[in-house]
C-alpha angles and dihedrals in degrees: 000000000000118000093247092057093044089050089055096047091050091062096253095139111104134208089246091058094053091051092049093049092047094045097241138109120273087247091056094046089050093050091047094051093046094047090242126168124263100044120117112243091239095050092047090051091050094051092046091051091053095045088053094047091051092043091235116189115195119239103241094196094054090045090053093057086056099043098033088233126116098182087218128131122196120222120193118188130170095240122346086202086075105090089224093065092039089063093044091051091049089054090048093049096045091053092046092052088052090053093047095251138126129229126219110197124206127181117216096191088217089293116131092203098053084046095060091046088054091054093047089048090051094047089049088053088055096248109183093213140006126219112190145175097216109216091211141359105296116245120242092251091051091048093051092047090052096043092049087063087070096218127126112269120197117190116207120217094013122122116239116262140145108299146098097278137074120233142202125191146147121249097269095172090057091048093053093052091047089054088049095046092049094053093044091050088055096052102259111142098156111058143158123228110205107187141149130269122319091239094063101097095197095055088038091060089051092050094050094050092046094050093044092052092046090053090052087082123061120247098025125134128196122190112194121206122185122210139145104298095237139106089260089043092053090046096050095047093048092049084064096040094056091061089071121003091178094215097312115150099185143034124208114196127205089233142356102260088061085049088056091051087053092053092051092050091048092054091051096052097036100250115150123221118240095357095068101016132009118228131203127177140188130235104037095229116184096265090058091079093046100046121103111276097020109253123251105212147143113274117219118180099251096172090047089050089059094045091046091054093052092046089057090050090049092049090046095049096043094047095039086224125155097196110112120240123216128199131180118191124206127251135205142192116260106198117203133144109300101086121070126209101235093172087081094050121113116248089256095051090047091055095053091052093048091052088062121172123358123220093260091069098246126098116269115242 
């Protein structure tokens, strides 16, 4: 590639160069390229031909200074290493690309202070909207500060209600019910619900629906344990649980990564899934189908959650509306191989499972 062509491809051609080659002023060249009012059609056509010939690429930053637009959408997630958020982010980015906008990604690391710093940073960079997975309920002061910025805010995994911000979430209550119904249909009456912090509204809705559905059948028992909703959190909690299962035959985790932590702990202590304990997750991230055994879980449309959030942003920006939008997406049970049907077990087999783990850390025989 010769130096001249390389220079052109690198974006080195300026608006001034286009104006000079087209024989017009810089202002006329700018108005022509931005399809602004007041340019003769023949002049506009000449400028466009020259710009194409020179391989001119508009400087979006400079254009933003003139138009007051950045075409940038901020996205804040807890941790993009979590496959759930990776799929959500992909949905946001694909929809943004189609809309001619860019996405700037920030991680909050489950830290509310870092989350607010990211919000301030994005607003300082003139983000036109922010899509965020709030790590906790926003304080009144935080809400007022964000609302005062005057840009659309879309909260992920927050159920729609009266307020200043738009929301997108999956039907967590239905997911909790589906998990309970699946365990009950397979004979599990004594279960452990391993979930995240009580303050996590999204997980709390799953928990409430799960516990209510389990209680609809007589003789059921649910033991709820709260931990950090990460791989390590699930692993650490399961290591403790396996010391004494207290007759539980199944575990329902608040998300899939916690379930993977349970699987790792089970391997280390010699507990078989689903032979000794059944396991069901929530999210249906990609690895759920490839774990051993493949994880039964509740599928929520992660990619669609991301796309829906960006579509709300697009609607709000194009309509200049201040009215929040709320969307709830459906969920479904994905039945794989991590839940045993103990209703078909013999009495002897059922007693073995109900005895669970002994204090020695190895399964009783």
